[in-house]
C-alpha positions in Angstrom: 41.4 84.0 -64.9 41.5 87.6 -63.7 43.5 88.8 -66.6 46.8 88.3 -65.0 49.5 86.5 -66.9 49.7 82.7 -66.2 52.5 81.4 -64.1 51.9 77.7 -65.0 50.3 75.5 -67.6 48.6 72.2 -66.8 48.6 69.7 -69.7 46.4 66.8 -70.3 48.7 64.1 -71.9 46.7 61.3 -73.7 45.5 62.8 -77.0 46.9 66.2 -76.2 50.7 65.6 -76.1 50.9 61.9 -77.0 48.9 60.3 -79.8 47.0 57.7 -77.9 43.3 58.6 -78.3 42.6 56.1 -81.0 44.8 53.4 -79.5 42.6 53.7 -76.2 39.5 53.6 -78.4 40.7 50.2 -80.1 41.7 48.9 -76.7 38.5 49.5 -75.1 36.7 48.1 -78.2 38.7 44.9 -78.0 38.1 44.6 -74.2 34.3 45.3 -74.7 34.1 42.9 -77.6 35.7 40.0 -75.6 33.0 40.5 -73.0 30.4 40.4 -75.7 29.5 44.1 -75.5 29.1 45.4 -79.1 29.8 49.1 -78.8 30.7 51.1 -81.9 34.1 52.8 -81.9 32.7 56.1 -82.6 30.8 56.1 -79.2 33.9 54.8 -77.5 36.0 57.5 -79.0 33.6 60.3 -77.7 34.0 58.8 -74.2 37.8 58.8 -74.2 39.1 61.4 -71.6 36.8 60.1 -68.8 38.0 57.8 -66.3 37.3 54.1 -66.8 34.6 54.0 -64.3 32.7 56.9 -65.9 33.4 55.6 -69.4 31.8 52.4 -68.7 28.9 54.0 -67.1 28.6 56.1 -70.2 28.9 53.3 -72.7 27.1 50.4 -70.7 24.7 52.3 -68.6 24.9 53.1 -64.9 22.4 50.5 -63.9 24.5 47.6 -65.1 26.1 45.0 -62.9 29.5 46.4 -62.3 31.0 42.9 -61.3 32.8 42.6 -64.4 34.3 46.2 -64.6 37.7 45.1 -63.2 38.1 42.5 -66.0 37.2 45.0 -68.6 39.7 47.6 -67.2 42.4 44.9 -67.1 41.7 43.8 -70.6 41.9 47.4 -71.8 45.2 47.9 -69.9 46.6 44.8 -71.4 45.7 45.7 -75.0 46.9 49.3 -74.5 50.2 48.1 -73.0 51.1 46.4 -76.2 51.4 50.0 -77.7 53.8 51.4 -75.0 57.0 50.9 -76.7 55.5 52.6 -79.9 53.9 55.6 -78.3 54.8 58.8 -80.2 54.2 62.5 -79.2 52.0 64.7 -81.2 53.5 67.2 -83.5 55.5 69.8 -81.5 54.5 68.3 -78.1 58.0 68.5 -76.5 58.9 71.8 -78.3 55.6 73.3 -76.9 56.6 72.2 -73.3 60.0 73.7 -73.8 58.5 76.8 -75.3 56.3 77.3 -72.2 59.3 76.8 -69.9 61.4 79.3 -71.7 58.7 81.9 -71.1 58.9 81.1 -67.4 55.9 79.0 -67.1 55.8 76.0 -64.9 54.9 72.9 -66.8 52.6 70.4 -65.1 51.3 67.1 -66.7 47.8 66.7 -65.2 47.3 63.2 -66.2 45.1 60.6 -64.6 47.0 57.7 -66.1 48.3 55.1 -63.8 51.9 55.6 -62.7 53.3 52.9 -64.9 51.4 54.2 -67.9 52.4 57.8 -67.2 56.0 56.7 -67.2 55.5 55.3 -70.8 53.9 58.5 -71.7 56.8 60.6 -70.3 59.2 58.5 -72.1 57.4 59.2 -75.4 57.6 62.9 -74.7 61.2 63.0 -73.7 60.9 66.4 -72.1 61.6 65.6 -68.4 64.1 68.5 -68.2 61.2 71.0 -68.3 58.5 69.2 -66.6 57.9 70.4 -63.1 55.0 68.1 -61.7 53.3 65.0 -62.9 50.1 63.6 -61.4 48.6 60.0 -61.8 45.3 58.2 -61.2 46.3 57.6 -57.5 45.9 61.4 -56.9 42.3 61.7 -57.8 39.3 60.3 -56.0 37.1 60.9 -59.1 38.0 61.0 -62.8 37.1 63.7 -65.4 34.8 65.3 -65.9 35.3 65.7 -62.2 38.1 68.3 -61.5 40.0 66.2 -58.9 43.2 65.6 -61.0 43.4 69.4 -61.7 43.0 70.0 -58.0 45.8 67.4 -57.3 48.0 69.1 -59.9 47.5 72.5 -58.3 48.3 71.2 -54.9 51.3 69.4 -55.8 52.7 72.2 -57.9 51.8 75.0 -55.6 50.3 76.9 -58.5 47.2 79.2 -58.0 44.2 78.2 -60.0 43.7 81.9 -60.9 47.2 82.0 -62.6 47.0 78.8 -64.8 45.7 77.6 -68.0 44.8 73.9 -68.9 45.5 72.4 -72.2 43.4 69.4 -73.3 41.8 67.7 -76.3 38.4 66.4 -75.0 35.1 68.0 -73.9 35.8 66.2 -70.6 38.9 68.3 -70.1 36.9 71.5 -70.7 34.3 70.6 -68.2 36.8 69.7 -65.5 38.7 72.9 -65.9 35.4 74.8 -66.0 34.4 73.7 -62.6 37.6 75.4 -61.1 37.1 78.5 -63.4 40.4 77.6 -65.1 40.6 78.6 -68.8 40.9 75.6 -71.1 42.6 75.6 -74.4 41.4 72.9 -76.7 43.4 70.9 -79.2 41.6 69.0 -82.1 44.5 66.4 -82.4 42.6 64.0 -80.2 39.7 63.8 -82.8 37.2 66.2 -81.2 36.3 69.2 -83.4 36.7 72.8 -82.9 32.9 73.3 -82.6 32.6 70.7 -79.9 35.6 72.1 -77.9 34.5 75.7 -78.2 30.8 74.8 -77.5 32.0 73.1 -74.2 33.7 76.4 -73.3 37.2 76.1 -74.4 38.5 79.7 -74.6 40.7 78.9 -77.8 41.2 75.9 -80.1 44.2 74.9 -82.0 45.0 72.0 -84.3 47.7 70.4 -82.2 50.8 71.3 -79.9 52.8 72.6 -82.9 49.9 75.0 -83.9 49.6 76.3 -80.3 53.5 76.7 -80.2 53.3 78.8 -83.3 50.7 81.1 -81.8 52.1 80.9 -78.3 52.9 84.6 -77.9 49.2 85.6 -78.5 47.6 82.5 -76.9 45.9 82.3 -73.4 49.2 80.6 -72.2 51.0 83.9 -72.7 48.2 86.4 -72.2 45.7 84.9 -69.7 42.0 84.5 -70.4 40.8 84.5 -74.0 42.8 85.1 -77.2 42.4 88.3 -79.0 40.2 88.5 -82.1 41.7 86.7 -85.2 43.4 84.0 -83.1 42.4 80.3 -83.2 39.0 80.6 -81.7 36.6 79.9 -84.6 34.0 77.2 -83.8 33.9 75.5 -87.2 34.5 71.7 -87.2 
């Protein structure tokens, strides 16, 4: 960002605004276990944020027989679907969206969830009154860490990449934003440490949406670029 104040904020949703990272981890673990793939949950967790195709490549190897990938994805979706009625927003999520809107920022949910899943996430957030644009998996040819979903979010919202900030919880979010030179603010509520997010290139790191909301006035969402010294940019885990 050139130093101009942002006009919009792109938000990842899973693990950033809604508490789903570990639900996805367990759902993938169950799907993989059913297919006799013994993958530790810690490795699965580190892959959450990628699209399912890249996640399976990452966990099972790119040279595997992909013939069973569809069944694995369906199994994951079935397990994860059991949680839909119980999804909860992370602390301060809806308030953060409203706080951004109150500052004149356009709020965009840049999610690569399928449309029906995105609907469940929006219902959990209960902040449709301030959400400007929502993407879905159908809008991106490639999943994160490719930047396709962010490109789609920009195109659909009409926002300029030079005047937005992205908020995410995974190193894959930071990588995707970096390919478009969009500053990425990291949140640790998805289970990724400050050190990992900052090391991947996040311009600032906060605990969760409530923490970011508390520091909103001095954050990259209000100022553009990096936060000033003393704000939440330390790289300690």
